[in-house]
C-alpha positions in Angstrom: 0.8 12.1 47.9 -1.1 9.0 47.0 -0.4 7.5 43.5 -3.4 5.9 42.0 -3.5 2.6 40.2 -4.3 4.3 36.9 -1.1 6.4 37.0 0.9 3.2 37.5 -0.9 1.5 34.6 -0.1 4.4 32.4 3.6 4.2 33.4 3.8 0.4 32.9 4.0 0.7 29.1 7.0 2.9 29.4 8.5 0.5 31.9 7.8 -2.5 29.7 9.7 -1.0 26.7 12.5 0.3 29.0 11.8 3.9 28.3 11.0 5.0 31.9 13.4 7.0 34.0 15.2 5.4 37.0 12.8 7.2 39.4 9.8 5.9 37.5 11.2 2.3 37.6 11.7 2.5 41.3 8.2 3.9 41.8 6.7 1.1 39.7 8.7 -1.7 41.4 7.7 -0.3 44.8 4.1 -0.1 43.9 4.1 -3.7 42.4 5.7 -5.0 45.6 2.9 -3.4 47.6 0.2 -4.7 45.3 0.9 -8.4 44.4 -2.4 -8.9 42.5 -1.3 -6.2 40.0 2.2 -7.6 39.9 0.8 -11.0 38.8 -1.2 -9.3 36.1 1.8 -7.3 35.0 3.9 -10.5 34.7 1.2 -12.2 32.6 1.0 -9.2 30.3 4.8 -9.2 29.8 4.6 -12.7 28.4 2.1 -11.3 25.8 4.6 -8.8 24.3 5.1 -9.6 20.6 8.6 -10.2 19.3 10.1 -7.4 17.2 9.4 -7.5 13.5 12.1 -8.2 11.1 13.5 -5.2 9.2 13.0 -5.2 5.5 15.8 -7.1 3.9 16.5 -8.8 0.6 16.1 -12.2 2.1 12.7 -11.3 3.7 10.2 -13.1 1.4 7.2 -11.2 2.7 8.7 -7.9 1.8 9.7 -9.2 -1.6 6.2 -10.4 -2.2 4.7 -7.1 -1.0 7.1 -5.1 -3.3 6.2 -7.3 -6.3 2.4 -6.9 -5.5 2.7 -3.1 -5.3 4.6 -3.1 -8.6 1.9 -5.2 -10.3 -0.9 -2.9 -8.9 0.9 0.2 -10.3 1.4 -1.6 -13.6 -2.3 -2.6 -13.7 -3.4 1.0 -13.1 -1.0 2.2 -15.8 -2.2 -0.4 -18.3 -5.9 0.4 -17.5 -5.4 4.2 -18.1 -3.3 3.6 -21.2 -5.8 1.1 -22.6 -8.7 3.6 -22.2 -6.7 6.4 -23.8 -5.7 4.3 -26.8 -9.2 2.9 -27.2 -10.5 6.5 -27.5 -7.8 7.7 -30.0 -9.3 6.1 -33.2 -12.5 8.1 -32.5 -10.6 11.4 -32.0 -11.2 14.4 -34.2 -9.3 17.5 -34.7 -8.3 20.4 -36.9 -6.6 19.2 -40.1 -5.9 22.6 -41.5 -2.3 21.5 -42.1 -3.6 19.0 -44.7 -5.2 19.9 -48.0 -8.7 19.7 -46.4 -9.8 22.4 -44.1 -11.9 21.9 -41.0 -12.4 19.3 -38.2 -12.4 15.7 -39.2 -12.5 12.2 -37.6 -9.1 10.5 -37.3 -10.4 7.1 -38.6 -11.8 8.8 -41.7 -8.8 10.9 -42.7 -6.0 8.7 -41.4 -7.3 5.1 -41.1 -3.7 3.7 -40.8 -3.1 5.7 -37.7 -6.5 4.8 -36.3 -5.8 1.1 -36.9 -2.4 1.5 -35.2 -4.1 3.0 -32.1 -6.8 0.3 -32.1 -4.1 -2.4 -32.3 -2.2 -0.8 -29.4 -5.4 -0.5 -27.4 -6.2 -4.2 -27.9 -2.7 -5.2 -26.8 -2.9 -3.0 -23.7 -6.3 -4.5 -22.8 -5.0 -8.0 -23.2 -2.0 -7.2 -20.9 -4.4 -5.6 -18.4 -6.6 -8.6 -18.2 -3.6 -11.0 -17.9 -2.2 -8.9 -15.1 -5.6 -8.7 -13.4 -5.9 -12.5 -13.6 -2.5 -12.8 -12.0 -3.5 -10.5 -9.2 -6.8 -12.3 -8.6 -4.9 -14.9 -6.5 -4.1 -12.1 -4.0 -7.7 -10.9 -3.9 -6.8 -7.5 -5.4 
């Protein structure tokens, strides 16, 4: 049975990462010995194999920077959602039947102190959101 060049090329990747069986290694070595032009191409492609990547460690600065950026992105999302929620709270309305007045009323009319507290918290969250967004602008995110 004649083995085609495509079959050998498919098996070369297994051979390069040392995952091929002994029979496959013998087959590839024999085929490359019979076809020197493909053997030269194979040798050149072996020099292009990239080095193994470093595992994530505490000393790996890229992983630390990535983890910090992911934390800042999550925090920015949380600040954005919280700021929107707190911005809407002074304009909330609801049933105040537990008070002396019956019916549905605006929060800022019946409890202005609570409405001001929500507005102050909203302003604080928006400021924190924009500071964090400016900090992430360097990364392009």
